[in-house]
N, C-alpha and C positions, 0 to 999 in steps of 0.2 A: 328215413321214412319214405316210402315210395309215393311221393306226391309231386305234382308239377313244381318247378323251381320257385315260382312266385308263392305258391301255397306253402312250400317247405320253408321258405325264408320267413314268412309271416308266423308260421307255427314256432320256429326257432326263436323269433323275437318274443313271442308270448311266453315261451319256456324260460328265457333269460329273465324277463320281468317277474315271472312267478318265483324264480329262485331268489332274485334280489329282494322281493317282498318278504321271503322267509328269513333271509339273513338280517334284515333290518330290525327284526323283533328279537330281543335278547332271550336266551333260554339256557343261561349258564347253570351248570350242575357240578359243584355246588354253586348256589344254595338249593337248586333243584325245584324251583317254583315254575313248573313247565305248563300248567294248564292254560295260561294266557296265550302261549305260542300255539298250543293245540287248537284253541278256539279260532285263532286267525287262520291257521293252516287249513282247518276244516272249512272255513268260509271260502277261502281261495279255491279249494278243491270242488266245492259245490258250484262255484262260478264257472268251473270247467265242465260242469254237467254231471258230476259224480254224486251218488248218494253215499253219505258219510255216516258211519256208525261211530259214536263217541262212547268209549268204555272208560269210565272214571274208576281208578283204583281207590278203595276206601282209605280214609286218612290214617287209621292205625297201622296199616301195612306200609303206607308211604313213609311215615315217621320212623318205622322200624329200620328202614334202609337209608335214613338220614336225609330224606327229601321232604319237600313241602306240598307238592301236588303233581299228580301224574294222570293224564288222560290219553289213552291210546286210541288212535284213529284206524278204522278198518273200512276198506272199500271192497265190494265183491261185484265182479262183472261176469255174468254167465253167458257162454256162447253155445249156439246150437242147442242140443238137448241137455247139455250140462253133464253128460255121462263121461266125458273125457277127464283127464287129470286136473287136479287143483294145484295151481302154482302160486306160492306166496312170495311176494317181493317185499323185503323188509329194510327200512332205513330208519335211523334214529334222529330225532330233532333236538335232543339235549346236547350241549356242547361244553367243553372245558372253558373256564373263564379266560378272558383275552390275555392277561398278563402284560408285561412291559415290552417295549421295543418296536411298537407298530409305527409304520409311516403312513398307514391308511387308517381311517376310522373303522374300528372293528365291526361296527354295525352300520357302516355307510353303504355297503354293497357297491362300492365304486368300480366302474368298468374302465380298465386301462390296458392297452397293449393286447387286446383280445382275451383278457381274463377278468374275472369277477373276484374282488378282494373282500374278505370279511370272515369273522369267526363262524365256522360251520359251512363255509362255501364249499369246502372239499369233504369234510367229515361231519355229518353226511347229509346236510340239507340238499346238496346237489342231487342226491339220489331220490329225494322226494320228487324232484323235477324229472329225472331220468325215467323213473318207473311210472309216474303219472302220465307223462306225455307219450311213452311207449304204449301204454294202455289206451290212451286217446286214439292213437294211430290204429290199434286193433279195432276199436269201436267204429272207426271210419270205414274200415273194410273188413267186415266180420265173416265174409263168405267162406264156407268150408271149415270153419273153426268149431271145435267141440270141446267143452271143458269150462273151467272157471279160473279166473285170475283174481287174486286177493292182494291188495296193498295193505301192508301192516306198517303204519307210521307210529313209532313208539318213542318213549321219552325217558328211559333210564339206563341207556347203554353205559354211560360214564359211571353209573353206580352198580353195574353188573348185569343188567338185563332181567333181573328177577321179577320186576313189575311190568315189563314189556312183553317180549316174546314168550317168556316162561309163563307169565300170568295168562296170556291169551290161550296158550296151549293147555295149561292145567285146568282152566275154567271152560274148556271145550268151545271156545269161540271160533276155533279154527282146527282143521285137521288136514293139512296139505299133503300132497304126494311128493312135491319137490319144493325147495326154497332157494331163493337167490337173495343174498344180503349185500349191503353196501360194500363197495370195494373200489378198485382202480382199473382203468381201461386196458392196461398193458400186462395184466396178469390175472389168471384164474386161480383163486386161492381155494385149496381143497382141504387144508388142515392148518391149525395154529396152536400155539401154546395155551396152557391153562395157567391159573395163578392162584396162589394161596396167600392171603394177608392174615398175619397172626400178630396179635398184641400180647406182649409179655409183661406182666407186672411183677416186679421184684420188691418184696416187702422186708424191711429190717426193723431196727429200733434206733430212734434218734438219740443223740448224746451230745454233750458239749465237746467242741473241737479240741479243748484242752485235755479231754479224757476220752479219746475215741475208743479205747478198749472197753468202755462201759456200754457201748452201743453195739449194734449189728449193722455194718455199713452196706447199704443196698447198692451203692455205686460200685464198691469193690466187688461185690458178687456179680453185678452186671458186667464187669470187665471180663470175668471168666466166661460168661455167656457169649460175649463178643468174640473172645478167642476161639471158642468152639464153633461159632457160626462162620468165622473167616477161614478156619481150617476146613469146614464143610464146603465153603466156596471153592477152595483150591481142589478139593476132591471132585467136585461136580465138573470142574473144567476138564477133567480127564474122561468124561462121559460124552459121547456123541450120539445124538438121536439118529435112528435109522431113517427118519423122514427128512428128505432134502429140504434145506432152507431153515431148519429149526436150530441146529447147532447143539449146544449143551444146556442142561438145566442151569438156572441162575438163582442166586440168593443175595439179597441186599437188606441192610438195616437202614431204613430211610428216615426214621424219626425217633428221637430220644428226648425225654423230659423227666424232670424230677428235682429233688433237693428242696431244702427249706431256706437256708441262708448260708453265707460263706463260713460262718463259725459254728455250723451244726452238722453233725454226721447225718447224711441223708438216710431217711427211713423208707423212701419209696422212689423207685425208678420205673418208668414205663418206656417201652420201645416197641416199634412196629417193624415187622419183617415182611418183605416181599419175596416169595419163593415162586419162580416160574417153572411150570410143569411141562415136560415134553409129552407128545401124544402117547408115548408108550407108558407113561406113569399114571398111577391112580392117585387122585388127590387125597382121599381119606388115608391111604397108606403113608403117603408123604407127610401128612399132618401128624400122624401118630409117631413116625420116626423122628421128625424134627422136635416134637414135644419131649420125647425121651432124651434126645441129645441135649436139649436145654436143661432139663431136670438133672441129668447126670453131671453137668458141668458145675453145679453148685451143691451137689450131694455132700452131706456131712458138715456143711457150714452152719454153725450154731446161730439161731435167731433169724435165719433167712427162710422166707417162704416164696414159692413161685406159683403164679397163675398164668396159664396160657389160654387165650381166648380167640376163637376164630372170628375174623371180621368178614372176609370173603373167601369162598372156595369156588373158583370158576374152573370147571373141568375143560380140557382141551377140545378143540374142534377136530373130530376124527372122521376120516374118509369112510363113508358107508357104501355098500353095494348100490348101484344105481347112479352114483355120483359121476361115473365115467360118461353117462349119457349127456348130462348137463355140460360137462367139460367139452365133449366132442362138438356139440351144437354151438356153444359159445365160441369156441376156437374157429370153427368154420366161418361163422358170420363176422367175427372180428378180423379174420384174414381178409375177407372181402372189403370191409370198411376201412381198416387201418393199413392194409398192405403187409401185415406181418401177423404171425400166429403168436398170441400171448401164451407164455408157458403156464402149465399147471404146476403150482408151487405151494409151499407152506411158508408161514411167516411167524416170527418169534414174539408175537403179541397175542392179545385175546380180545374177542368181541362177543356180542350177545347172539351171534349166529349159532353158537354152540348149543343153544337151547333147542334148536330144531333137530340137530343130529342126536341130541340126547333123547328126543321123542321118536327117533327112528326115521327121520325125514332126510333123504339125501340133500345136501346143501353145499353151495359154493358161494364165494364172495366175488361179485363183479359189478362194476358201476362206473361212474364218471370220475376221471382223475388222471394224473400223469403216471409215470413209471414207479414212483415211490412216495412214501409218506414224507420223506425229507424234501423231495422236489415240490410237493404241494404246500410245504410249511404247515402241515397238519399238526395241530396242538402247539403251534409256534406262532410268532408274530408274522403278520402279512400273509396269513393263510389265503389260498386262492385256488380257483379252478379255471382252466382254459375253456372258453366257449366251444372251441373245436372238439375238445374231449367230451364235453357235455353232449354235444350233438352226436358224436360217434357212438358213445355209450347208449344213447337213446335208440339209435338205429339198430345196434347189436341186440339190445334187449327186446325190441319189437320183433326182429327176425327170429330170435330164439323162442319167444312165446308162440309165434306162428308155427314153428316146427313142432313144438311140444303139444299144441292144440290141434294139429292136423292129423286125422286118423291115418 
């Protein structure tokens, strides 16, 4: 931020304390009771001088996605006549549970060695701070700017983003021209994988283990499904996405449950499948083909019934026309701040940024953080963000917004 050194240091100190306050409030998803965090975040943002809109998602929709409460926060700042572009900055406040192995308090927001440690410090409460303080810097020097900046702070990315960005877009709370979503400082993400989560129920007929032939063994049938899925995994390894950084499609059976007792032929087996989609693939087509593969693997087995149920279908983030403008501007300012040009790349995971591209909005991922998810320990023990990366990302986002809002 182009402020005198003393003012810049004070503003960075405020930004660090703002982030620490967000990290100290749990917002684990699951269980997904995120309204309390949104309330505190809204109050902290109001203390910075912003007018905050609170958009609560009705309970039936929240429960349908396995959560307990969702309140999305929206801030709108208009510059000049407001006739310039509208740029949305989106970060999510829900986080995965801490898990085991921490050497820091997951909610302590402890500062050590120039980094802030805690769940969500990198993904993506850091970008609540990045985007809010970049916008504060614009408000401090608004001369020559024309357009609108919106902050979308949402709370269901870990559940798919259907109640966050998708909810805001579908209910016409926003209609941006560009979007920037939470990411890391040393790469500009222009595409990412999608994901299909499928639950497969295998139903058979229970019987005494002394007479298994009188039943229909659901586990035996499930073993044929597993054989088919792992054969499909080997086939997918032979496919390479044309999008650099994506690699091949992936498939994993991550969860299996069922059976009654050791001495009973199992009559029901449930399994959950994770199928990662490349940007070239269509999620509905992949779902149909995978369902056919599963059904064919047990076809003709007496007494066996199969039910395939979609849990999540997240389409990939695809690069839209207009994305190159965002990439060029971010790379220019990142080179000035970091001394290197972050590559425009794709990543083999998925985020709720895809909901913006699905609505036709050119979107990239860029924000505070190191070179990789692994380096930040994101979704792992001792997650952290370096304060220098937080400061750098804030400067880059501020400069990018100035370019986009300058006629």
